[in-house]
C-alpha positions in Angstrom: -0.1 0.0 0.4 3.0 2.4 0.2 3.0 3.0 -3.4 -0.6 3.9 -3.5 -0.1 6.2 -0.6 2.8 7.9 -2.5 0.8 8.2 -5.6 -2.2 10.0 -3.7 0.3 12.2 -2.0 1.6 13.4 -5.3 -1.6 13.7 -6.7 -2.8 15.8 -4.1 0.5 17.7 -4.1 0.0 18.6 -8.0 -3.4 19.9 -7.4 -3.2 22.2 -4.4 -2.6 25.7 -5.9 0.5 27.6 -4.7 0.4 31.2 -3.4 -0.7 33.5 -5.7 1.4 36.3 -7.2 0.1 39.6 -5.8 1.0 41.2 -9.5 -1.2 38.4 -11.3 -4.5 40.0 -12.5 -7.9 38.3 -11.0 -9.9 36.3 -13.4 -13.4 37.4 -14.1 -15.2 34.2 -15.8 -18.0 36.5 -17.4 -16.4 38.6 -19.5 -15.4 38.5 -23.3 -11.9 37.2 -23.3 -10.2 33.7 -22.2 -7.0 33.3 -20.1 -4.4 30.9 -20.9 -2.3 29.8 -17.9 1.5 29.4 -17.8 3.0 26.2 -16.5 3.6 28.0 -13.3 -0.1 29.1 -12.7 -2.1 26.5 -14.2 -3.0 24.7 -10.9 -4.5 27.9 -9.9 -7.1 27.5 -12.6 -10.2 25.7 -12.0 -10.6 24.4 -15.7 -7.3 23.1 -15.5 -7.4 21.2 -12.1 -10.8 20.1 -12.5 -10.3 18.7 -16.2 -7.3 17.1 -14.8 -9.2 15.4 -12.1 -12.1 14.3 -14.4 -9.5 12.2 -16.4 -7.7 11.0 -13.2 -11.1 9.5 -12.4 -12.1 8.4 -15.3 -9.2 6.0 -15.9 -9.0 5.3 -12.4 -12.6 3.7 -12.8 -12.1 1.9 -16.2 -8.5 0.5 -15.3 -9.8 -1.0 -12.2 -12.9 -2.2 -13.8 -10.8 -4.1 -16.7 -8.6 -5.5 -14.2 -11.8 -7.3 -12.6 -13.7 -8.1 -15.5 -10.7 -10.0 -17.2 -11.1 -12.3 -14.3 -15.0 -12.3 -14.4 -14.7 -13.5 -18.2 -11.8 -16.1 -17.7 -12.6 -17.8 -14.5 -16.6 -17.2 -14.2 -17.3 -17.5 -17.8 -14.4 -19.3 -18.7 -13.6 -17.7 -21.8 -10.1 -17.9 -23.7 -8.1 -14.6 -23.3 -8.9 -14.1 -26.9 -12.3 -14.4 -26.6 -12.1 -12.1 -23.3 -10.8 -9.3 -25.5 -13.0 -9.8 -28.1 -16.0 -9.4 -25.5 -14.4 -6.2 -24.4 -14.7 -4.4 -27.8 -18.0 -2.9 -27.0 -16.0 -0.6 -24.6 -13.4 0.5 -27.2 -16.1 1.1 -29.5 -18.4 3.0 -27.2 -15.6 4.8 -26.2 -14.6 5.9 -29.6 -18.1 6.8 -30.8 -18.8 8.9 -27.3 -15.6 10.8 -27.4 -16.5 12.1 -30.9 -20.1 13.0 -29.9 -18.7 14.4 -26.6 -16.6 17.0 -28.3 -19.2 18.0 -30.3 -21.7 18.8 -27.8 -18.8 20.7 -25.6 -18.8 23.1 -28.4 -22.6 23.4 -28.1 -23.3 23.0 -24.1 -19.7 23.6 -22.7 -17.2 20.9 -21.3 -18.9 21.0 -17.5 -22.0 19.6 -18.5 -20.4 16.7 -20.8 -18.1 15.8 -18.5 -20.2 15.7 -15.4 -22.7 13.7 -17.6 -20.2 11.3 -18.9 -19.1 11.1 -15.0 -22.9 10.4 -13.9 -23.1 7.6 -16.2 -19.8 6.0 -15.1 -21.6 5.8 -11.4 -24.9 4.4 -13.2 -23.0 1.6 -15.0 -20.9 0.8 -11.9 -24.1 0.5 -10.0 -25.5 -1.9 -12.8 -22.3 -4.0 -13.3 -22.0 -4.3 -9.5 -25.3 -6.5 -10.0 -23.5 -8.9 -12.6 -22.9 -12.7 -11.6 -21.9 -15.9 -13.2 -25.5 -16.1 -14.3 -25.3 -12.9 -15.9 -25.8 -13.2 -20.0 -23.3 -11.6 -22.3 -26.0 -9.4 -23.9 -26.6 -8.0 -20.4 -22.8 -7.2 -19.8 -22.3 -5.8 -23.4 -25.3 -3.2 -22.2 -23.4 -2.6 -19.0 -20.1 -1.8 -20.8 -21.6 0.2 -23.5 -23.0 2.5 -20.9 -19.5 2.5 -19.2 -18.0 3.3 -22.4 -19.8 6.1 -23.1 -19.8 7.7 -19.9 -15.8 7.4 -20.3 -15.9 9.0 -23.9 -17.9 11.9 -22.3 -15.7 12.5 -19.9 -12.0 11.7 -21.2 -12.6 13.8 -24.8 -13.9 17.2 -23.3 -12.0 17.3 -20.2 -8.5 16.5 -22.2 -9.7 19.6 -24.4 -10.5 21.6 -21.5 -6.8 21.2 -20.1 -5.2 21.9 -23.7 -7.7 25.0 -23.9 -6.1 26.4 -21.0 -2.4 26.5 -21.9 -1.0 28.5 -24.5 0.4 27.2 -27.6 3.9 27.7 -26.3 3.1 25.1 -23.6 0.8 22.5 -25.4 3.5 20.2 -24.8 3.3 20.6 -21.1 -0.4 20.4 -21.3 0.0 17.3 -23.2 2.4 15.6 -21.1 0.2 16.6 -17.8 -3.0 15.1 -19.6 -1.1 11.8 -20.2 0.1 11.8 -16.4 -2.8 12.1 -15.3 -4.3 9.2 -17.5 -1.3 7.0 -16.2 -1.5 8.1 -12.6 -5.7 7.4 -12.6 -5.1 3.8 -14.3 -2.2 2.8 -11.9 -4.1 3.6 -8.9 -7.3 2.1 -10.2 -5.6 -0.9 -10.6 -3.8 -0.8 -7.3 -6.7 0.6 -5.0 -9.8 -1.2 -6.6 -7.7 -4.7 -7.0 -6.4 -4.4 -3.5 -10.1 -4.0 -1.9 -11.4 -6.9 -4.2 -8.2 -9.2 -3.3 -8.7 -8.7 0.4 -12.6 -9.0 0.5 -12.2 -12.2 -1.8 -9.7 -13.6 0.6 -11.8 -12.6 3.3 -15.1 -14.2 2.2 -13.7 -17.5 0.7 -11.5 -18.0 3.7 -14.7 -18.1 5.9 -16.6 -20.5 3.3 -13.8 -23.2 2.5 -15.2 -26.6 2.6 -13.2 -28.6 5.6 -10.9 -31.4 4.4 -9.1 -29.7 2.1 -5.1 -30.1 1.7 -3.2 -26.9 3.4 -1.5 -26.3 -0.3 -5.2 -26.5 -1.7 -6.8 -23.8 0.7 -3.8 -21.5 0.0 -3.9 -21.5 -3.6 -7.6 -20.8 -3.6 -7.1 -18.2 -1.0 -5.0 -16.2 -3.7 -7.0 -15.8 -6.2 -10.3 -17.1 -7.9 -8.2 -18.5 -10.9 -6.2 -20.3 -8.0 -9.1 -21.4 -6.7 -10.5 -22.7 -10.2 -7.2 -24.4 -10.7 -6.8 -25.9 -7.3 -10.7 -27.3 -7.2 -9.9 -29.1 -10.6 -6.9 -30.9 -8.9 -8.8 -31.8 -6.0 -11.6 -33.4 -7.7 -8.8 -35.1 -9.9 -7.4 -36.4 -6.7 -10.5 -38.1 -5.6 -12.2 -35.1 -3.6 -15.1 -34.6 -6.0 -17.6 -33.1 -3.2 -14.9 -30.8 -1.5 -13.8 -29.8 -5.0 -17.3 -28.7 -6.0 -17.7 -26.8 -2.7 -14.6 -25.1 -3.5 -15.3 -24.1 -6.8 -18.7 -22.8 -5.7 -17.2 -20.8 -2.6 -14.8 -19.1 -4.9 -16.9 -17.7 -7.4 -19.2 -16.5 -4.7 -16.2 -14.8 -3.0 -15.4 -13.4 -6.4 -18.6 -12.1 -7.1 -18.8 -10.4 -3.6 -15.6 -8.9 -4.1 -16.2 -7.9 -8.0 -19.1 -6.2 -6.9 -17.6 -4.3 -3.9 -14.7 -3.0 -6.3 -17.0 -1.6 -8.7 -18.7 0.5 -5.8 -15.4 1.9 -4.9 -15.4 3.0 -8.5 -18.6 4.3 -8.3 -17.8 6.1 -5.2 -15.0 7.8 -6.7 -16.4 8.7 -10.1 -19.5 10.2 -8.1 -17.0 12.2 -6.2 -15.1 13.2 -9.4 -19.0 14.2 -11.1 -19.3 16.3 -8.1 -16.0 18.4 -8.7 -16.6 18.7 -12.3 -19.9 20.3 -11.6 -18.8 22.6 -8.9 -15.0 23.0 -9.9 -15.1 22.8 -13.7 -16.0 26.4 -13.8 -17.2 28.3 -15.7 -17.9 26.3 -19.4 -16.7 29.0 -20.8 -14.4 31.6 -19.0 -14.0 34.5 -20.7 -11.5 37.4 -19.2 -9.3 38.4 -16.6 -9.4 41.8 -14.8 -6.5 43.9 -15.0 -5.1 44.7 -11.7 -4.7 48.7 -11.3 -2.3 50.3 -13.5 -1.8 47.1 -15.4 -2.9 45.6 -18.5 -3.6 42.1 -19.7 -1.1 41.0 -22.0 -2.3 40.1 -25.4 -0.6 36.6 -25.4 -2.7 35.7 -22.6 -5.8 36.1 -24.1 -8.0 35.1 -27.1 -11.4 36.2 -28.7 -14.8 34.7 -27.5 -15.1 33.4 -31.0 -12.3 31.1 -30.8 -13.2 30.3 -27.0 -16.4 29.1 -28.1 -15.0 26.7 -30.2 -12.8 25.2 -27.4 -16.0 25.0 -25.0 
């Protein structure tokens, strides 16, 4: 857990704004010109910080889900790795399509509404996915991941545009690097946090429901992962422990379903927090001008016309 704690500490340090330079003009978000921040003051810009957080949250939820659902397909549904990848294609397709739609919607209604809607769809998807079990049909699962992918696309593309729309052209590379870093950080934390929670709950649930009479090696393999439990059950059956092997397989599946649902609820909580942050902090949907300090003027390099701003959302 130490790497997870270090990652969270770095994330918090990255989004806490530094003290403002008194010479920096305050921003009026209701005027006619938008500010583009430099690398030193982007963290003070609500759009930049909230959009970066939205991307982090989206990839946190997606990566944690992919980590669990691949195990669900391979061990509960007994699909091959290739078949598992094919059955995850609806996620990729819905992300691609909704990303295109999301950028167009952002031009019309602004990034804030689109990103918040996307994160809300993620929340709804995880509520639905948390009800999945071994008996769920693939059509039901496909519908669930389509909702998830749609929310992902509506979140990531407009949020990325919001990040790039804040930085100046000279700092476009820095903005792109920040965007990439938020994706990697979110994905890494998602697998670490959701995977750790699921693994802990799986081991705890299975440990209390393991059938008696199993060899110590079988019990140890079973509590390590659901894949280990399935293999251990097969070996136990081959060794003449048919009834205990069946009980082990059923207990492992039920324990994984419990941990899978809990992992989805963790992703739900993070996505819900991200939606609230996006709604209240991704403000305004279209920032427009800065108020120059007394006796100073706003540099032309830090502004752009409203017509160009509307194109960026």
